[in-house]
C-alpha positions in Angstrom: 5.7 23.6 30.0 3.5 24.6 33.0 3.7 28.3 32.1 2.9 27.5 28.5 -0.2 25.5 29.5 -1.4 28.2 31.9 -1.0 30.9 29.2 -2.9 28.8 26.8 -5.7 28.3 29.2 -6.0 32.0 29.9 -6.0 32.8 26.2 -8.7 30.2 25.6 -10.8 31.6 28.4 -10.5 35.1 26.9 -11.6 33.8 23.5 -14.6 32.0 25.1 -15.8 35.3 26.6 -16.1 36.9 23.1 -17.6 33.8 21.5 -19.7 31.9 24.0 -21.5 34.7 25.8 -22.9 36.3 22.7 -23.9 32.9 21.4 -25.7 32.1 24.6 -28.0 35.0 24.1 -29.0 34.1 20.5 -30.5 31.2 18.7 -28.1 28.8 16.9 -27.8 29.1 13.2 -28.7 26.2 11.0 -26.2 23.3 11.4 -26.9 22.2 7.9 -25.8 25.5 6.5 -22.5 25.3 8.4 -21.9 21.8 7.2 -22.5 22.8 3.7 -20.0 25.6 3.9 -17.4 23.4 5.5 -17.8 20.7 2.8 -17.5 23.3 0.1 -14.3 24.6 1.7 -12.8 21.2 2.0 -13.8 20.4 -1.6 -12.1 23.5 -2.9 -9.0 22.7 -1.0 -8.9 19.1 -2.4 -9.4 20.5 -5.9 -6.4 22.8 -5.4 -4.3 19.9 -4.3 -5.3 17.8 -7.3 -4.5 20.8 -9.6 -1.0 21.1 -8.0 -0.5 17.3 -8.5 -1.6 17.4 -12.1 0.7 20.5 -12.7 3.6 18.6 -11.2 4.2 21.3 -8.5 3.3 18.8 -5.8 4.9 15.4 -5.4 2.5 12.4 -5.0 3.6 11.6 -1.4 3.1 15.3 -0.5 -0.3 15.3 -2.1 -1.3 12.3 -0.1 -0.1 13.8 3.2 -1.9 17.1 2.5 -5.1 15.4 1.5 -5.0 13.3 4.6 -4.7 16.5 6.8 -7.7 18.0 5.1 -9.7 14.9 5.6 -8.7 14.6 9.3 -10.1 18.1 9.8 -13.3 17.2 8.0 -13.6 14.1 10.1 -13.6 16.2 13.2 -16.5 18.2 11.8 -18.4 15.1 10.9 -18.0 13.8 14.4 -19.4 17.0 15.8 -22.5 17.0 13.5 -25.8 15.6 14.6 -28.9 14.8 12.6 -31.2 17.9 13.1 -34.9 17.8 12.5 -37.6 20.4 13.1 -37.0 24.0 14.3 -33.6 24.8 15.8 -33.3 24.7 19.6 -32.1 27.7 21.7 -28.4 28.2 21.4 -27.6 27.5 25.1 -26.6 23.9 24.2 -24.6 25.2 21.2 -22.9 27.7 23.5 -21.9 24.9 25.9 -20.7 22.7 23.0 -18.7 25.5 21.6 -17.2 26.3 25.0 -15.9 22.8 25.1 -14.9 22.6 21.4 -12.8 25.8 21.3 -10.0 24.7 23.8 -10.2 21.1 22.4 -9.9 22.2 18.8 -7.2 24.7 19.7 -5.2 21.9 21.2 -5.9 19.6 18.2 -4.8 22.2 15.7 -1.7 22.9 17.7 -0.7 19.3 18.0 -1.5 18.9 14.3 0.4 21.8 12.8 2.5 23.2 15.8 5.6 21.9 17.5 4.7 20.2 20.8 8.3 19.1 21.2 9.3 22.7 21.6 7.7 22.7 25.1 7.9 19.0 25.9 10.5 16.6 24.6 8.2 13.7 25.3 6.0 12.7 22.3 3.1 10.4 22.8 3.8 7.1 21.3 1.6 5.8 18.4 0.6 9.3 17.1 -0.1 10.1 13.5 0.7 13.0 11.3 -2.6 14.6 12.3 -1.9 14.7 16.0 -4.2 11.7 16.5 -3.3 8.3 17.9 -4.2 5.2 15.8 -7.0 4.5 18.2 -8.4 8.0 17.9 -8.3 7.9 14.2 -9.9 4.5 14.1 -12.7 5.9 16.3 -13.3 8.8 14.0 -13.4 6.5 11.0 -15.9 4.2 12.8 -18.2 7.2 13.6 -18.0 8.3 9.9 -18.9 4.7 8.8 -21.9 4.7 11.2 -23.0 8.1 9.8 -22.7 6.8 6.2 -25.1 4.0 7.1 -27.6 6.6 8.1 -27.0 8.6 4.9 -26.0 6.2 2.2 -26.7 8.6 -0.6 -23.8 10.9 0.3 -21.2 10.0 -2.4 -18.6 12.5 -1.0 -18.9 11.0 2.4 -18.3 7.5 1.0 -15.2 8.8 -0.8 -13.8 10.3 2.4 -14.5 7.0 4.2 -12.7 5.1 1.4 -9.6 7.3 1.8 -9.8 7.0 5.6 -9.8 3.2 5.4 -6.9 3.3 3.0 -4.9 5.3 5.6 -5.6 2.6 8.1 -4.6 -0.1 5.7 -8.1 -1.5 5.5 -8.1 -1.8 1.7 -11.0 -4.1 1.3 -13.2 -1.8 3.3 -11.7 1.1 1.4 -12.6 -0.4 -2.0 -16.2 -1.1 -0.9 -16.6 2.5 0.2 -15.1 3.8 -3.0 -17.5 1.6 -5.0 -20.5 3.3 -3.3 -18.9 6.7 -3.9 -18.2 5.9 -7.6 -21.9 4.9 -8.0 -22.8 8.4 -7.0 -20.0 10.2 -8.8 -19.3 8.0 -11.9 -17.4 10.7 -13.8 -14.9 11.7 -11.1 -11.5 10.5 -12.5 -9.6 11.0 -9.3 -12.1 9.1 -7.3 -12.0 6.2 -9.8 -8.2 6.2 -9.7 -8.2 6.0 -5.9 -10.8 3.2 -6.1 -8.7 1.2 -8.5 -5.6 1.7 -6.3 -7.5 0.5 -3.1 -8.9 -2.5 -4.9 -5.5 -3.5 -6.2 -4.1 -3.3 -2.7 -7.0 -5.4 -1.4 -6.1 -8.1 -3.9 -2.4 -8.4 -3.2 -1.2 -5.3 -5.0 -2.4 -6.7 -8.4 -3.9 -4.3 -10.9 -5.1 -6.9 -13.4 -8.8 -7.5 -13.7 -11.3 -5.2 -12.2 -8.8 -2.5 -11.1 -7.7 -2.1 -14.8 -11.3 -1.7 -15.9 -11.8 1.1 -13.3 -8.5 2.8 -14.4 -10.0 2.7 -18.0 -13.1 4.4 -16.7 -11.0 7.1 -15.0 -9.0 7.8 -18.2 -12.2 8.0 -20.2 -13.5 10.6 -17.7 -10.1 12.5 -17.7 -7.3 11.4 -20.1 -4.9 13.6 -18.2 -5.4 12.3 -14.7 -1.9 11.8 -13.4 -2.7 9.0 -11.0 -4.8 7.0 -13.4 -2.1 7.3 -16.1 0.5 6.1 -13.6 -1.5 3.2 -12.6 -2.3 2.3 -16.2 1.4 2.4 -16.9 2.2 0.2 -13.9 -0.5 -2.3 -14.9 1.0 -2.5 -18.4 4.5 -2.8 -17.1 3.4 -5.8 -14.8 1.9 -7.5 -17.9 5.3 -6.9 -19.6 3.5 -4.7 -22.2 6.3 -2.1 -22.0 5.3 -0.2 -25.1 1.9 0.6 -23.4 3.6 1.5 -20.2 5.8 3.9 -22.0 2.8 5.4 -23.8 1.0 6.1 -20.5 4.1 7.4 -18.6 5.2 9.7 -21.5 1.7 11.2 -21.4 2.4 12.1 -17.8 5.8 13.6 -18.8 3.9 16.0 -21.0 1.7 17.2 -18.1 4.4 17.8 -15.4 7.2 20.5 -15.4 10.4 19.1 -16.7 13.4 19.0 -14.3 11.2 18.3 -11.2 12.1 15.3 -9.0 8.8 13.6 -10.1 9.7 14.2 -13.8 13.2 12.8 -13.3 11.9 9.7 -11.6 9.3 9.2 -14.3 12.0 9.4 -17.0 13.9 6.8 -15.3 10.9 4.5 -15.3 10.3 5.2 -19.0 14.0 4.4 -19.8 13.7 1.1 -17.9 10.5 0.1 -19.7 12.1 1.0 -23.1 15.1 -1.1 -22.3 13.1 -4.1 -21.1 10.9 -3.8 -24.2 13.8 -3.6 -26.6 12.9 -0.1 -27.6 15.4 2.6 -28.5 15.7 5.5 -26.0 13.6 8.5 -27.1 15.8 11.2 -28.6 16.8 13.6 -25.8 14.7 11.8 -23.2 17.4 9.7 -21.6 17.4 10.8 -17.9 20.8 12.1 -16.7 20.7 9.9 -13.5 20.5 6.7 -15.6 23.1 7.9 -18.0 25.6 8.6 -15.3 28.3 6.0 -14.5 27.7 6.4 -10.8 24.2 5.1 -10.8 22.1 1.9 -10.4 18.3 1.5 -11.1 15.7 -1.2 -10.6 12.5 -2.1 -8.7 11.9 -2.7 -5.0 9.0 -4.8 -4.0 7.4 -6.2 -0.8 7.0 -10.0 -0.5 3.2 -10.8 -0.4 3.8 -13.0 2.6 4.7 -9.8 4.6 2.0 -7.5 3.3 -0.1 -7.9 6.4 2.8 -6.7 8.7 3.2 -3.2 7.3 1.1 0.0 7.1 0.9 2.3 4.1 2.8 5.1 5.9 5.7 3.0 7.1 9.0 4.4 5.9 10.9 2.5 3.2 14.6 3.1 2.6 16.1 2.0 -0.7 19.9 2.2 -0.6 23.1 1.0 -2.2 26.4 0.1 -0.4 29.7 -1.2 -1.5 29.8 -5.0 -2.1 33.2 -5.0 -0.5 34.3 -2.2 1.8 32.5 0.2 4.2 28.9 -0.6 5.3 28.0 3.1 5.0 25.3 3.5 2.3 26.6 5.2 -0.8 23.1 6.5 -1.9 19.7 6.5 -0.2 16.2 7.0 -1.4 13.3 7.4 1.1 9.7 6.3 0.3 6.6 4.9 2.0 5.1 1.4 1.8 2.2 2.8 -0.2 4.7 3.6 -3.0 5.8 -0.1 -3.4 6.6 -1.5 -5.8 8.7 1.4 -6.5 11.0 2.1 -9.4 14.2 3.6 -8.2 17.3 5.3 -9.5 20.2 5.7 -7.1 23.1 7.9 -8.2 26.0 10.0 -7.0 23.8 13.0 -6.2 22.3 10.9 -3.3 25.7 10.3 -1.6 25.8 10.4 2.2 29.3 11.9 2.1 31.2 13.6 -0.8 34.0 11.1 -0.7 31.6 8.0 -0.6 29.9 7.9 -4.0 28.7 5.1 -6.2 31.1 6.0 -8.9 34.0 5.3 -6.5 33.2 1.5 -6.4 32.9 -1.2 -9.0 30.2 -3.4 -7.4 27.4 -2.6 -5.0 24.6 -4.4 -3.1 21.2 -2.7 -3.4 18.8 -3.1 -0.4 15.4 -2.0 0.7 14.1 -1.8 4.2 10.7 -1.1 5.8 11.1 0.8 9.1 8.3 1.3 11.6 10.3 3.9 13.5 11.6 5.7 10.3 15.1 5.2 11.8 18.1 5.2 9.3 19.6 2.4 11.4 18.2 -1.2 11.2 16.0 -2.1 14.2 14.7 -5.5 15.3 11.4 -6.1 13.6 12.3 -4.1 10.4 11.7 -5.9 7.1 14.4 -5.9 4.5 15.7 -7.4 1.4 18.8 -7.1 -0.9 20.1 -7.9 -4.3 23.1 -9.9 -5.3 26.3 -7.8 -5.9 25.8 -5.9 -9.2 28.0 -3.6 -11.2 27.7 0.2 -10.8 25.7 1.3 -13.8 23.4 -1.8 -13.7 19.7 -1.4 -14.6 16.7 -3.6 -13.8 18.0 -4.6 -10.4 15.3 -6.5 -8.5 15.0 -6.2 -4.7 12.4 -8.1 -2.7 11.7 -7.3 0.9 11.2 -10.7 2.4 13.2 -10.9 5.6 12.8 -9.7 9.2 15.7 -8.0 10.9 16.6 -9.8 14.1 
């Protein structure tokens, strides 16, 4: 570890000789120009992610994680910016700032995308996927919020603040920030879908009312927005308007490549809505996972009384185990709290061991557990819930996470 750090310091020092000294002899370039370029780059990266999501080549959870990483980098840039007026000052201050920023940013990038465990087995507790602790991320978000008060006309800044608040689980603040962003970008379908999602989370995961109106605006702006269609289908499903849910979800099925994991999960949801609505299965559309004997499907939800005890990125395990017999899970699906309520299909393809499959048992218990540590084994403080014993092949199984593991 020591040798690695020393080598890193030497390399950083060499880089500074080539960057800082020339900069110290010249005047700094316009900060506004640099900020504009950075914003344009981040905007293009976000658009590429949205295109991948719409094409079905990127799963929603991967999309959220990648977008979060891009926004974390932009937050760093926002933190470093200052309001500049008048003529630019000599670049000595910029050289000093850059001299400090290069090693700091190098370390930040390494801890964000590298593998610190390769040189040190001890990981800092409380870190995030971006290499920042919760406190550091909170500080960055607070700085961005302060900056937005000084520049309230920046719609893109409000959108980024809304997404940042959502990552922290501050959904009411997230919805307020999205509202300001939507006022400046009323035709941005993805922004409106994110706004509706945050507002629904703020009002207890309920999409009825204002969130549905915002979803309608998103679909008016872009009838093919995947997130807006998914939310519209979920809202209709919650209202027991299964025909409308099927209509929205089948629209998504036309937009994503068939055979992908997302497409298969979507078909399972469509099949469940058709069954609950008394509709016949669409010809050739019945998902193989549901049709298999060794499968069970349903919905896992979080009890509203526990909503304040979880974070959107907490891991959720949905699993099935034999009602009588070994406690080893027969099938496991991994999600995040932000995905709840989640429609699940557990089948033989998810078996933990070849000889331990759902099809080998007549009855199973379906459970769901929220884990702060992402551990496959239950830990004190985890939240869980389970169904009554059901037959293998059952559909519409309801699981409510409402109990703390002691």
